[in-house]
Every structure is written in structure tokens, then in C-alpha cells.
Kinemage of the C-alpha trace (Angstrom):
@kinemage 1
@onewidth
@group {chain A} dominant
@subgroup {mainchain}
@vectorlist {calphas} color= white
{ca met a 1} P 170.960 -21.639 -60.715
{ca leu a 2} L 172.851 -21.049 -57.428
{ca gly a 3} L 176.508 -21.523 -57.622
{ca gln a 4} L 179.372 -21.257 -55.128
{ca asp a 5} L 180.885 -18.443 -57.250
{ca met a 6} L 177.684 -16.350 -57.291
{ca asp a 7} L 178.197 -12.876 -55.703
{ca ala a 8} L 175.849 -11.370 -53.218
{ca glu a 9} L 174.414 -8.870 -55.699
{ca ala a 10} L 173.544 -11.651 -58.213
{ca leu a 11} L 171.823 -13.519 -55.384
{ca arg a 12} L 169.823 -10.397 -54.404
{ca glu a 13} L 168.752 -9.876 -58.033
{ca leu a 14} L 167.582 -13.420 -58.191
{ca val a 15} L 165.677 -13.152 -55.061
{ca arg a 16} L 164.029 -9.809 -56.234
{ca gly a 17} L 162.925 -11.654 -59.461
{ca lys a 18} L 161.431 -14.511 -57.392
{ca ile a 19} L 159.635 -12.071 -55.184
{ca met a 20} L 158.204 -10.218 -58.262
{ca glu a 21} L 156.948 -13.699 -59.698
{ca ile a 22} L 155.289 -14.486 -56.352
{ca asp a 23} L 153.573 -10.943 -56.185
{ca glu a 24} L 152.280 -11.467 -59.854
{ca arg a 25} L 150.885 -14.853 -58.822
{ca ile a 26} L 149.320 -13.476 -55.666
{ca ala a 27} L 147.625 -10.646 -57.792
{ca ala a 28} L 146.303 -13.297 -60.201
{ca met a 29} L 144.956 -15.387 -57.446
{ca arg a 30} L 143.291 -12.318 -55.777
{ca ser a 31} L 141.646 -11.536 -59.094
{ca ile a 32} L 140.234 -15.039 -59.337
{ca gln a 33} L 139.116 -14.864 -55.730
{ca lys a 34} L 137.283 -11.572 -56.421
{ca leu a 35} L 135.596 -13.234 -59.414
{ca leu a 36} L 134.517 -16.316 -57.574
{ca ala a 37} L 133.178 -14.205 -54.640
{ca gly a 38} L 131.122 -12.255 -57.100
{ca leu a 39} L 129.768 -15.447 -58.551
{ca leu a 40} L 128.626 -16.556 -55.246
{ca gln a 41} L 126.403 -13.431 -54.899
{ca thr a 42} L 124.714 -14.109 -58.243
{ca pro a 43} L 121.016 -14.625 -57.671
{ca asn a 44} L 119.843 -18.380 -57.984
{ca glu a 45} L 117.410 -17.424 -60.816
{ca glu a 46} L 120.272 -15.897 -62.970
{ca val a 47} L 122.323 -19.087 -62.298
{ca his a 48} L 119.458 -21.338 -63.429
{ca asp a 49} L 118.767 -19.165 -66.601
{ca tyr a 50} L 122.488 -19.442 -67.407
{ca leu a 51} L 122.409 -23.155 -67.021
{ca lys a 52} L 119.327 -23.618 -69.051
{ca ser a 53} L 121.007 -21.924 -71.910
{ca phe a 54} L 123.269 -24.930 -72.480
{ca his a 55} L 120.190 -27.249 -72.768
{ca pro a 56} L 118.590 -27.668 -76.248
{ca ala a 57} L 115.073 -26.159 -76.567
{ca asp a 58} L 112.328 -28.604 -75.962
{ca lys a 59} L 110.844 -29.961 -79.179
{ca glu a 60} L 107.033 -30.166 -79.217
């Protein structure tokens, strides 16, 4: 990746690319954080109803 013969502009371009990758990861993590924060605000009744939907119906 880095070589002794790398010029300053090539190094700058490499760093720009890495910064863009980091920015994209930060954006993805912020999106996940927003989703999780929203889930924490979900009323308990809705959570219980959602979890019940995975259980088979009781047979009489």
C-alpha cells in the first residue's frame, strides 16, 4: 500500500479515500443508532404483541 516511492499527491489521495470510507461507516452507524433509539421508544404493549406473533397460536 505505502511505498517509499509514493509521491505526496498519491498519499493525499489515499488519505482522502480512507476518510471517505470512515465517513460512510459513521453515517451507517448513526443510522443504526437512530433506529435503535426509536425502538427504545416503542411502547411495551407493541413489543409484546410483536413477540407474540412469533409464537404458534394456542390449540384448544
